[in-house]
C-alpha positions as CSV (number, residue, x, y, z in Angstrom):
1,M,-23.1,10.9,16.0
2,V,-25.0,11.9,12.9
3,C,-22.4,11.5,10.2
4,G,-25.0,11.7,7.4
5,S,-25.8,15.3,8.4
6,C,-22.7,16.3,6.4
7,H,-21.8,13.2,4.4
8,E,-25.1,12.6,2.7
9,D,-25.3,16.1,1.3
10,F,-21.9,17.2,0.2
11,A,-19.5,14.3,0.5
12,P,-19.7,10.6,0.5
13,I,-18.2,8.9,3.6
14,N,-14.9,8.2,1.7
15,Y,-14.5,11.9,0.8
16,P,-11.2,12.4,2.8
17,Q,-9.6,9.4,1.0
18,A,-10.8,10.5,-2.4
19,V,-9.3,14.0,-2.5
20,Q,-5.7,14.6,-1.7
21,T,-5.2,17.5,0.7
22,T,-2.5,18.8,3.0
23,G,-4.3,16.7,5.7
24,D,-3.1,13.6,3.9
25,L,0.5,14.7,4.3
26,T,-0.1,15.7,8.0
27,A,-1.6,12.3,8.7
28,F,1.4,10.5,7.0
29,K,3.9,12.5,8.9
30,L,2.2,11.9,12.3
31,R,1.9,8.2,11.4
32,R,-1.8,8.2,12.2
33,G,-4.8,7.4,10.0
34,M,-6.1,10.3,8.0
35,L,-9.6,10.1,9.6
36,Q,-8.0,10.3,13.1
37,T,-6.0,13.3,12.0
38,Y,-9.1,15.0,10.6
39,V,-11.0,14.5,13.8
40,E,-8.3,15.3,16.3
41,N,-7.2,18.5,14.4
42,G,-10.8,19.8,14.3
43,W,-11.2,19.6,10.5
44,M,-14.1,17.1,11.0
45,P,-16.9,17.6,11.7
46,P,-16.8,20.9,9.8
47,N,-17.5,24.1,11.7
48,N,-17.2,22.4,15.1
49,T,-16.4,23.9,18.5
50,L,-15.3,20.8,20.2
51,T,-12.4,20.9,22.6
52,A,-9.3,18.8,22.1
53,E,-10.6,16.4,24.7
54,E,-14.0,16.1,23.0
55,R,-12.4,15.5,19.7
56,K,-10.4,12.6,21.2
57,G,-13.6,11.3,22.6
58,L,-15.3,11.5,19.2
59,W,-12.4,9.6,17.6
60,K,-12.6,6.9,20.2
61,S,-16.4,6.6,19.7
62,L,-16.0,6.4,15.9
63,V,-13.5,3.6,16.3
64,R,-15.7,1.6,18.7
65,E,-18.7,2.1,16.6
66,H,-17.1,0.9,13.4
67,F,-14.5,-1.6,14.6
68,D,-14.0,-2.5,18.2
69,A,-11.0,-4.9,18.2
70,E,-11.7,-6.0,21.8
71,S,-15.2,-7.2,21.3
72,M,-14.9,-7.8,17.5
73,T,-18.1,-5.8,16.9
74,G,-19.0,-2.8,14.8
75,T,-20.3,-1.8,11.4
76,F,-17.1,-2.7,9.7
77,V,-17.0,-6.2,11.2
78,D,-20.7,-6.7,10.2
79,W,-19.8,-5.7,6.6
80,L,-16.8,-8.1,6.5
81,K,-19.1,-10.9,7.8
82,G,-21.7,-10.0,5.1
83,R,-24.4,-8.9,7.5
């Protein structure tokens, strides 16, 4: 994953949370997180040609990389611990 390929140039990482869109409402109705909705609906990454299965895999990889609840590792855990 190279998140910065899009987020460094046109949108900070928190972009989906900062701008209200119809995606927000979709995520709320589906009772899923907005980021998961963006990935699984194909809205992120932009202009992608990923299959539904690949989008699910991307979402799982993002979760593991940022917060793996089983191993208590990831960039979010590091940030919480002040690393």
